[in-house]
C-alpha positions in Angstrom: 4.4 20.0 14.4 1.3 18.5 12.8 -0.8 19.5 9.8 -3.0 21.8 11.9 0.2 23.6 13.2 1.5 23.9 9.6 -1.9 25.2 8.5 -1.8 27.8 11.3 1.7 28.8 10.2 0.3 29.9 6.8 -3.1 31.2 8.0 -2.4 34.7 7.0 -1.9 33.8 3.3 -4.3 30.9 2.9 -7.3 29.1 4.4 -7.1 25.3 4.7 -9.9 23.8 2.5 -9.4 20.1 2.1 -7.0 17.1 2.0 -7.7 13.9 0.1 -6.1 10.9 -1.7 -5.7 11.8 -5.4 -8.0 10.2 -7.9 -6.2 8.5 -10.8 -8.2 8.9 -13.9 -8.4 10.7 -17.3 -8.3 14.5 -16.7 -11.0 15.0 -19.4 -14.5 15.1 -17.9 -17.9 16.3 -18.9 -19.3 19.4 -17.3 -22.1 17.4 -15.7 -19.7 15.1 -13.8 -19.3 16.0 -10.2 -16.2 15.6 -8.0 -13.3 15.1 -7.7 -12.0 18.6 -7.8 -9.3 18.9 -10.6 -6.5 19.5 -8.0 -7.0 15.9 -6.8 -6.9 14.3 -10.3 -3.7 12.6 -11.6 -3.2 10.4 -14.6 -3.8 6.7 -14.1 -0.1 5.8 -14.8 0.8 7.5 -11.5 -1.6 5.4 -9.4 1.2 3.6 -7.6 2.1 6.9 -5.9 -1.1 6.9 -3.7 -0.5 10.6 -3.2 -2.4 12.7 -0.7 -2.8 16.4 -1.4 -3.9 19.3 0.8 -5.4 22.5 -0.5 -5.4 26.0 0.9 -7.2 28.8 -0.8 -5.6 32.3 -0.9 -7.1 34.9 1.4 -6.1 37.8 -0.9 -5.7 38.1 -4.6 -2.2 38.4 -5.9 0.8 36.3 -6.8 0.6 32.7 -5.5 3.7 30.9 -4.5 4.2 27.2 -3.7 4.8 26.3 -0.2 6.3 22.9 0.8 5.4 21.6 4.2 7.9 19.2 5.9 6.0 16.7 8.0 8.6 14.2 9.3 6.0 12.6 11.6 4.2 11.3 8.5 7.1 9.2 7.3 6.0 6.2 9.3 2.9 6.0 7.1 4.9 6.2 3.8 6.7 3.7 1.7 9.4 4.4 -0.9 8.7 3.2 -4.4 10.5 5.3 -7.0 10.3 8.6 -8.9 9.7 8.1 -12.5 11.7 9.9 -15.1 8.7 11.4 -16.9 9.4 9.2 -19.9 6.8 6.7 -21.2 6.6 3.8 -23.6 4.5 3.9 -26.7 1.7 2.4 -24.6 1.9 5.3 -22.1 3.5 3.2 -19.4 6.1 4.9 -17.2 9.6 4.0 -18.4 12.4 3.3 -15.9 15.8 2.7 -17.4 19.1 1.7 -15.9 18.1 2.4 -12.4 19.4 0.6 -9.3 17.1 -0.2 -6.4 18.8 -1.2 -3.2 16.9 -2.0 0.0 13.7 -0.4 -1.4 10.1 -1.5 -1.7 9.3 -1.3 -5.4 5.7 -1.5 -6.5 6.3 -2.6 -10.1 2.8 -2.0 -11.4 2.3 0.5 -14.2 5.9 0.6 -15.3 8.3 -0.7 -17.9 11.8 -1.5 -16.5 14.8 -1.6 -18.8 18.2 -2.8 -17.6 17.4 -2.1 -13.9 19.1 -3.8 -11.0 17.2 -4.7 -7.9 19.3 -5.6 -4.8 17.9 -6.7 -1.4 14.6 -5.2 -2.5 11.0 -6.1 -1.9 9.2 -6.4 -5.3 5.5 -5.7 -4.9 3.2 -6.7 -7.7 -0.6 -5.9 -7.3 -1.8 -6.5 -11.0 -3.2 -2.9 -11.0 -1.8 -2.3 -14.5 0.7 -3.5 -17.1 4.3 -4.4 -16.0 7.2 -4.9 -18.4 10.7 -6.2 -17.4 13.5 -6.2 -19.9 17.1 -7.3 -19.1 16.7 -6.6 -15.4 18.7 -8.2 -12.6 17.3 -9.3 -9.2 19.7 -10.1 -6.4 18.4 -11.3 -3.0 14.9 -9.9 -3.6 11.7 -10.8 -1.9 8.6 -10.9 -4.0 5.2 -10.0 -2.5 1.7 -9.7 -4.0 -1.2 -7.5 -3.2 -4.6 -6.7 -4.7 -5.6 -8.8 -7.8 -2.2 -10.5 -7.9 -2.6 -11.7 -4.3 -6.1 -13.0 -5.0 -4.9 -14.8 -8.1 -2.0 -16.3 -6.2 -4.3 -17.5 -3.4 -6.8 -18.9 -6.0 -4.0 -20.9 -7.6 -2.9 -22.3 -4.2 -6.5 -23.2 -3.6 -6.7 -25.2 -6.8 -3.3 -26.8 -6.2 -4.2 -27.9 -2.6 -8.0 -28.2 -2.7 -8.9 -30.0 -6.0 -6.8 -33.2 -5.4 -4.6 -34.6 -8.1 -6.4 -32.7 -10.9 -5.7 -29.4 -9.1 -2.0 -30.1 -9.0 -2.1 -31.1 -12.8 -3.9 -27.8 -13.6 -1.3 -25.6 -11.8 1.7 -27.6 -13.1 0.4 -27.4 -16.7 -0.1 -23.7 -16.2 3.6 -23.4 -15.2 4.7 -25.6 -18.1 2.7 -23.3 -20.4 4.5 -20.3 -19.0 7.9 -21.9 -19.4 7.2 -22.8 -23.1 6.0 -19.4 -24.2 8.6 -17.0 -25.7 
């Protein structure tokens, strides 16, 4: 059963209006600003979720109840990251404490991890936002990069392999600098 079928199932109580990817931004906006509709706005710290929402408007006035639609056919388009606890650091970054991730894809952007254990996980870093790791353990994990992090990684490879001996020195000194910083 697809989204149209689900929509037809509730057609007596609501009319399908729109579905869209959420916009991750500050909820405060000036009256002269146009879209997005407030129902599609989420705080920036939740950007890793890449949530899609659908909206139905009620046909008749009265009490509104939430309805959850189960769409198992959409799972092939989804990846599991994690559900945050709702806690944040002083900087407003989602705080994840003492959680264990096994066989998961974990996009670590926009989060601070404290005493977490990652086993057989894919760790995805995109450099979308701040990441903080404190006393975490990584066992048999694969690291991958997307977005700005992937572009930076490829740029560094280009310097290392494409600028001759000086390129190797630049990249090696960068890593020495990383190792010496506390």
